KEMARZA-281899 format. One line per field, with one value per residue (C-alpha): residue in three letters; z negated, y, x. Coordinates in Angstrom, 1 decimal. Example, Ala and Ser with C-alpha at 12.3 -4.5 7.8 and 13.67 -1.06 7.14 Angstrom:
BEGIN
code (ALA;SER)
up (-7.8;-7.1)
north (-4.5;-1.1)
east (12.3;13.7)
! end
This chain:
BEGIN
code (MET;VAL;ASP;HIS;GLY;MET;GLY;ARG;LEU;LEU;ALA;LEU;CYS;LEU;SER;VAL;ALA;GLY;VAL;LEU;ALA;MET;PRO;ALA;ASP;VAL;GLY;ALA;ALA;ALA;HIS;THR;THR;VAL;VAL;THR;SER;HIS;THR;TYR;VAL;SER;GLY;ASP;PRO;GLU;GLY;THR;ARG;VAL;LEU;GLU;TRP;ILE;THR;ALA;HIS;SER;PRO;GLY;ARG;ARG;PRO;LEU;ALA;ARG;ASP;GLY;ALA;VAL;VAL;VAL;LYS;ARG;LYS;GLN;HIS;VAL;PRO;GLY;SER;SER;ALA;SER;LEU;SER;ALA;PRO;ASP;SER;VAL;PRO;THR;LYS;GLY;ASN;PRO;GLY;ASP;ALA;TYR;SER;VAL;LYS;SER;THR;PHE;ALA;ASP;GLY;THR;THR;GLN;THR;TRP;ASP;TYR;ARG;TRP;ALA;PRO;PRO;ALA;GLY;GLU;GLY;GLY;GLU;TRP;GLY;LEU;THR;GLY;TYR;ALA;PHE;ARG;LYS;GLY;SER;ALA;PRO;VAL;GLU;THR;PRO)
up (0.0;1.0;-1.6;0.4;-2.6;-2.1;1.3;1.0;-2.2;0.9;3.3;0.8;-0.2;2.9;3.8;0.9;1.6;5.2;4.0;1.4;3.9;6.4;5.9;4.0;7.1;10.0;12.3;10.8;13.9;13.9;12.3;11.7;8.5;9.0;6.6;7.9;5.8;7.5;5.6;7.7;5.9;5.6;9.0;10.9;13.3;12.6;8.8;9.4;11.5;9.1;6.4;9.0;9.3;5.6;5.4;7.9;6.0;2.5;2.7;-1.6;-1.8;0.9;0.6;-1.3;1.2;4.6;3.4;1.8;2.8;3.6;3.3;5.0;3.8;6.2;5.7;9.0;9.5;13.4;15.1;17.3;17.1;16.6;20.6;20.6;18.1;19.1;17.0;14.8;15.2;12.5;12.0;11.8;14.7;14.0;12.1;11.0;7.8;5.1;6.4;4.4;4.7;2.0;1.9;-0.5;-0.1;-2.5;-2.4;-3.4;-6.9;-7.3;-7.4;-5.4;-4.0;-2.7;-1.2;-0.8;1.8;3.1;6.4;6.0;8.2;11.0;13.0;15.6;16.3;14.4;10.7;9.2;6.5;3.0;0.4;-2.5;-4.8;-4.9;-7.6;-8.5;-10.3;-11.1;-11.6;-14.0;-15.8;-16.0;-13.1;-12.9;-11.5;-11.4)
north (0.1;3.4;6.2;9.5;12.0;13.0;13.8;15.7;17.4;18.0;19.3;21.9;23.1;23.6;25.5;27.4;28.3;29.5;31.8;33.5;33.6;36.0;39.7;41.1;43.2;41.4;43.9;46.0;48.3;47.8;50.6;51.9;53.7;55.7;58.2;60.5;63.0;66.1;68.5;72.2;74.0;77.9;79.5;76.7;77.9;74.8;75.4;78.7;77.4;74.9;78.0;80.0;77.1;77.3;81.2;80.6;77.4;78.6;82.7;82.4;80.3;81.9;81.0;83.6;84.0;82.2;81.7;78.5;74.8;73.1;69.9;68.1;64.9;63.2;60.2;59.5;56.1;56.1;53.8;51.4;49.6;51.2;51.0;53.8;56.4;59.4;61.3;63.7;67.7;69.3;71.1;68.6;69.9;67.2;64.1;61.0;60.1;59.8;61.7;63.4;66.2;68.0;70.9;72.3;75.3;75.8;79.0;79.7;80.3;77.3;78.4;76.0;76.1;73.0;72.2;69.2;68.7;66.0;65.9;65.7;63.7;63.5;62.0;63.8;67.8;67.8;67.9;69.9;70.1;70.7;72.5;69.7;70.4;73.4;74.1;77.4;76.8;79.7;78.5;75.8;76.8;73.9;73.3;75.5;74.5;77.3)
east (0.0;1.1;0.9;-0.1;-0.8;3.5;3.3;-0.2;2.2;4.8;2.5;0.9;4.4;5.6;2.4;2.6;6.2;5.3;3.3;5.3;8.4;5.9;6.0;3.4;2.0;2.4;0.9;2.8;5.1;9.0;11.4;14.3;15.5;18.4;20.3;22.8;25.0;27.0;29.1;29.7;32.5;32.0;32.0;30.8;28.0;25.8;26.4;24.2;21.7;20.7;20.5;18.3;15.9;16.2;14.9;12.3;10.5;11.1;11.1;10.5;13.6;16.1;19.6;21.5;25.0;26.0;29.6;29.9;29.8;26.7;25.7;22.8;21.1;18.5;16.4;14.7;11.7;12.0;9.2;11.0;14.1;17.6;18.8;15.9;18.0;20.2;22.4;20.0;20.0;21.6;17.9;14.5;12.3;9.9;9.1;7.5;5.7;8.4;11.3;13.1;16.1;18.0;20.6;23.1;24.4;27.9;29.5;33.2;32.4;30.5;26.8;24.9;21.6;19.4;16.4;14.1;11.9;9.7;7.6;3.9;1.9;0.9;4.0;5.7;4.8;1.6;3.1;5.3;8.0;7.2;9.5;9.2;12.1;14.4;17.6;20.0;22.9;25.0;28.7;28.9;25.7;23.2;20.4;17.7;14.4;12.2)
! end
């Protein structure tokens, strides 16, 4: 006599393992997340361009000076595969939900200003970059977040 109980148990375990190995959202479109960071030295035209972008997008939190180093960090969620990527521009013109853009400006005396932005839906040109955080630090003073 053959015991089929063990065979049924094995088939059940394989079925459950197959379901657990599947992605949570089988219908989700593929995307690639890209994180970039770039430092512009004082006087670099691209750094100036970034600070002009900040002025246009955050008139109440304008850069106090334009003669320091500028560090840009950007997180992009790009629909499709990594083959569709191109090098990011120093200033974002459009985005996708979840994209983030952060800028830190450091003056010669150690004073820093930092701005954080997020892309608000929808994807493409219908959304906008919104300021989500700002910090100012004078020299070695503690960080102030008004």
